[in-house]
C-alpha positions in Angstrom: 11.1 10.9 8.1 7.7 12.5 8.0 7.2 11.3 4.5 7.7 7.6 5.6 4.8 7.7 8.2 2.4 9.3 5.5 3.5 6.6 2.9 2.9 3.7 5.7 -0.7 5.1 6.2 -1.2 5.4 2.5 -0.3 1.9 2.1 -2.2 0.4 4.8 -5.6 2.2 4.0 -5.4 0.3 0.5 -6.3 3.4 -1.7 -8.2 2.4 -4.8 -8.9 4.6 -7.8 -12.4 4.4 -9.5 -13.2 5.0 -13.1 -12.7 8.2 -14.8 -15.1 9.9 -16.8 -15.2 13.2 -19.0 -17.7 15.9 -18.5 -18.3 18.3 -21.1 -20.6 21.2 -19.6 -22.6 23.9 -21.5 -24.0 26.9 -19.7 -26.2 27.0 -17.7 -25.5 23.6 -16.1 -25.4 22.0 -12.6 -24.5 18.4 -11.5 -25.0 16.8 -8.1 -23.1 14.1 -6.6 -25.4 12.0 -4.4 -24.6 11.1 -0.7 -22.0 8.6 -0.3 -24.6 6.3 1.5 -26.3 6.1 -1.8 -23.1 5.3 -3.8 -21.3 2.9 -1.7 -24.0 0.0 -1.6 -24.6 0.2 -5.4 -21.3 0.5 -6.8 -18.5 0.1 -4.1 -20.0 -2.5 -1.9 -16.7 -3.3 -0.3 -15.4 0.2 0.3 -15.3 1.9 3.8 -14.7 5.4 2.6 -15.2 7.5 -0.6 -13.3 10.3 -2.0 -14.7 12.3 -4.9 -12.3 14.4 -7.1 -12.8 16.9 -10.1 -10.0 18.0 -12.3 -10.9 21.2 -14.3 -9.2 20.8 -17.7 -10.8 23.6 -19.6 -12.9 26.7 -18.7 -14.3 27.4 -15.1 -17.1 26.4 -12.7 -18.1 26.5 -9.1 -18.2 23.7 -6.6 -19.5 23.3 -3.2 -20.8 21.0 -0.4 -24.5 21.3 -0.4 -25.5 24.1 2.0 -22.1 25.7 1.9 -20.4 28.5 -0.1 -19.5 27.9 -3.6 -15.7 27.8 -4.5 -14.6 29.1 -7.9 -12.3 26.4 -9.7 -10.5 27.2 -13.0 -8.4 25.2 -15.4 -5.6 23.4 -14.0 -7.1 23.1 -10.5 -8.3 20.1 -8.7 -11.0 19.9 -6.2 -11.2 17.0 -3.6 -14.2 16.1 -1.5 -12.4 13.9 1.0 -15.4 12.6 2.6 -17.6 12.7 -0.7 -20.1 14.9 1.1 -23.1 15.5 -1.2 -21.8 18.4 -3.5 -22.6 20.3 -6.5 -20.7 21.5 -9.7 -22.2 24.3 -11.6 -21.7 27.0 -14.1 -22.7 29.7 -11.7 -23.0 29.7 -7.9 -26.3 29.0 -6.2 -27.4 26.3 -8.8 -29.0 22.9 -8.0 -29.6 19.9 -10.2 -33.3 18.9 -10.3 -32.7 15.1 -11.4 -32.1 12.4 -9.1 -28.9 10.1 -9.3 -30.5 6.6 -9.0 -30.7 6.2 -12.7 -26.9 7.0 -13.1 -26.0 4.9 -10.2 -27.9 1.8 -11.5 -26.3 2.2 -14.8 -22.8 2.4 -13.2 -23.7 -0.7 -11.1 -24.7 -2.5 -14.2 -21.5 -1.7 -16.0 -23.3 0.7 -18.3 -20.9 3.8 -17.3 -20.3 6.0 -20.4 -16.9 7.5 -20.8 -18.3 10.8 -21.9 -21.0 12.8 -20.1 -22.7 15.9 -21.4 -24.3 18.6 -19.1 -26.5 21.5 -19.7 -28.0 22.5 -23.1 -26.9 23.6 -26.5 -24.8 26.7 -25.4 -21.2 27.1 -25.6 -19.0 24.7 -23.6 -18.0 26.4 -20.2 -15.9 23.6 -18.6 -14.4 20.4 -19.5 -13.8 18.2 -16.2 -12.2 14.9 -15.4 -14.2 13.4 -12.6 -14.0 10.1 -10.4 -14.1 8.6 -7.1 -11.4 6.9 -4.9 -12.3 4.2 -2.4 -10.2 3.4 0.6 -10.3 1.8 4.2 -11.4 3.9 7.0 -11.4 1.4 9.8 -10.1 0.7 12.4 -7.7 3.5 12.2 -7.0 6.2 9.5 -5.2 9.2 10.9 -5.0 10.8 7.5 -8.7 10.7 6.7 -9.4 11.8 10.2 -7.4 14.9 9.9 -8.2 16.1 6.1 -10.7 18.8 5.8 -13.7 18.0 3.8 -12.8 20.0 0.8 -9.3 20.7 -0.6 -8.5 22.6 -3.7 -5.1 22.8 -5.2 -3.5 24.0 -8.5 -0.9 22.6 -10.7 2.3 24.6 -10.4 3.0 26.8 -13.3 6.1 25.7 -15.3 6.6 22.7 -13.4 6.6 19.8 -16.1 7.5 17.1 -13.4 4.6 18.1 -11.3 2.0 15.3 -10.9 -0.9 17.3 -11.2 0.2 19.0 -14.5 1.0 15.3 -15.7 -2.2 13.8 -14.4 -4.3 16.5 -16.3 -2.4 15.8 -19.6 -2.5 12.1 -19.4 -6.3 12.1 -18.3 -7.0 14.1 -21.4 -5.2 11.8 -23.7 -6.5 8.6 -22.2 -10.1 9.7 -22.1 -9.8 11.2 -25.7 -8.1 8.2 -27.4 -9.6 5.4 -25.3 -6.9 3.0 -25.7 -6.9 -0.4 -24.2 -6.2 -0.3 -20.6 -7.3 3.4 -20.3 -9.4 2.9 -17.2 -6.6 0.9 -15.3 -4.1 3.8 -16.1 -6.4 6.6 -15.1 -7.3 4.7 -12.1 -3.6 4.4 -10.9 -3.1 8.0 -11.8 -6.1 9.1 -9.6 -4.3 7.4 -6.6 -1.1 9.5 -7.3 -3.0 12.6 -7.8 -4.8 12.2 -4.3 -1.2 11.6 -3.0 0.1 14.9 -4.4 -3.2 16.7 -3.2 -2.4 15.6 0.4 1.5 16.6 0.0 0.3 20.1 -1.2 -2.1 20.4 1.7 0.6 19.5 4.2 2.7 22.1 2.8 0.1 24.8 3.3 -0.6 24.1 7.1 0.0 26.9 9.4 2.7 26.4 12.1 0.1 26.6 14.8 -2.3 24.1 13.2 -2.7 20.9 15.3 -3.5 17.5 13.9 -1.7 14.3 12.6 -0.6 15.9 9.4 0.9 18.9 11.4 2.5 16.3 13.5 4.4 14.8 10.6 6.2 18.4 10.1 7.3 18.6 13.7 10.9 17.5 14.3 10.3 15.5 17.3 6.8 14.3 16.8 7.5 13.5 13.0 10.5 11.4 14.0 8.5 9.5 16.7 5.8 8.6 14.2 8.3 7.5 11.8 10.1 5.3 14.5 6.9 3.7 15.6 5.8 3.1 12.0 9.1 1.6 11.0 9.3 -0.8 14.0 5.6 -1.4 15.4 6.4 -4.5 17.1 9.1 -3.2 19.3 8.3 -2.6 22.8 8.6 1.2 22.8 8.3 3.3 25.9 8.0 6.9 26.0 11.6 7.3 27.3 13.1 5.3 24.4 11.3 7.2 21.8 12.3 10.5 23.6 15.9 9.5 23.6 15.9 8.5 20.0 14.1 11.6 18.8 16.4 13.9 20.8 13.8 15.3 23.3 12.9 15.0 26.9 10.2 12.7 27.8 8.1 15.5 29.0 8.5 17.6 25.8 7.8 14.7 23.5 4.7 13.6 25.5 3.2 17.1 25.5 3.9 18.1 21.8 2.7 14.5 20.6 -0.5 14.9 22.7 -0.9 18.5 21.5 -0.4 17.8 17.9 -1.8 14.2 17.4 -4.5 14.4 20.0 -3.4 11.0 21.8 -0.5 10.1 23.8 2.3 8.3 22.0 1.7 4.8 23.3 -1.9 5.0 22.6 -1.1 6.1 19.1 1.2 2.9 18.8 -1.6 0.6 19.9 -4.0 2.1 17.3 -1.4 1.9 14.7 -0.7 -1.9 15.6 -4.3 -2.7 15.2 -4.4 -0.7 11.8 -1.7 -3.0 10.5 -3.3 -6.0 12.1 -6.6 -5.5 10.4 -4.7 -5.4 7.0 -3.0 -8.7 7.8 -6.1 -10.3 8.9 -8.0 -9.0 5.8 -5.4 -10.6 3.7 -6.1 -14.0 5.1 -2.6 -15.3 4.7 -1.4 -15.2 8.1 -3.0 -16.8 11.3 -3.9 -14.9 14.4 -1.0 -16.0 16.2 1.3 -14.9 13.5 -0.6 -11.4 13.2 -0.1 -11.1 17.1 3.7 -11.7 16.8 4.0 -9.3 13.9 2.4 -6.3 15.6 4.2 -6.9 19.1 2.0 -9.2 21.1 3.6 -12.1 22.8 0.4 -14.4 22.8 -2.6 -14.6 20.6 -4.9 -14.0 23.7 -3.4 -10.9 24.6 -3.7 -9.7 20.9 -7.3 -10.9 20.8 -8.3 -8.9 24.0 -6.4 -5.7 22.7 -8.0 -6.0 19.2 -11.6 -6.3 20.4 -11.0 -3.5 22.9 -9.9 -1.1 20.4 -11.7 -2.3 17.3 -14.8 -3.6 18.7 -14.9 -7.1 17.5 -12.5 -10.0 17.8 -9.9 -10.7 15.0 -11.7 -13.8 13.8 -14.9 -11.6 13.2 -12.7 -8.8 11.4 -11.4 -11.4 9.1 -14.6 -12.6 8.0 -16.5 -9.3 7.9 -16.8 -9.1 4.2 -18.4 -11.6 1.9 -16.8 -13.1 -1.1 -17.8 -10.1 -3.4 -17.0 -7.4 -1.1 -14.0 -5.9 -3.0 -14.6 -2.3 -4.3 -15.9 -1.8 -7.7 -16.1 0.9 -10.3 -17.7 4.3 -9.3 -20.3 6.2 -11.0 -20.7 9.7 -12.2 -22.3 12.8 -11.0 -26.0 12.9 -11.8 -26.3 14.6 -15.2 -29.1 17.6 -15.4 -29.7 18.9 -18.9 -32.5 21.1 -17.4 -30.9 22.9 -14.4 -32.3 25.5 -12.3 -31.3 27.9 -9.6 -32.3 27.1 -6.0 
């Protein structure tokens, strides 16, 4: 049941893979990803949220959000910056790149993104990395993004050939090395699958006492309640009906749901309805009255009032909030720095 709710959220946020690029780094080296506010307007103008990821194919390096402790990462590991905070990859901890990222961003925006990027000097190669960005919707309601930590590191399971991370690394190496027709599209789709696998691994590692939407997915009562509301969002649910269907008392379900998810079940349902509605409105193929009916409102007026109250703008304004060229585009690389220095 829990997996259904996760799948629903992943579908509604419209996850989109960015372009992959190879990094071959020779020590000493450092590369710095610019703030997302710098990236989005230049190369992903239609994206609401940015996720950065780095797959260590060979060797090892360090990675950290600027100002935070470095994390050692080795071959077979993936590190994901779920909010694309400014971050650094380097051959040693404590390094910073001294070049800005504007040139790289402008080149990417102009479609001049190279597939192969070299960092550092003429020393031995210390790491080979496959990097990229993912774009997705963050508004009006994205319980997954709201509950992910800013950094997730996972490792491909040893001896598991069916594991997506292992397959991802192999295919990424082959596609980027051979540069076959359609390589960017293949790798972009694989990056979406990789992110889903990373989220699943993170879900498996949550401690029993941890709260949040992801923790709610694992709870037998809360997880089933989430799945029921996701499966039939237009139904006129009550807390009593939900409790009966999940096999708990009203008070137990209400308390556990609020403790884990952070809001009462009916408030969550209202927010989830607005998430579905926003996708239907953005698609442009359903009129507002039809959207209202699809998410459980008896009239267009009632739906419009609820939408404006929860989202902040009327449904019509949401539908037209992007211009004709507002779809996400290819993302760019880390800023290369051949002359790295320690901070």
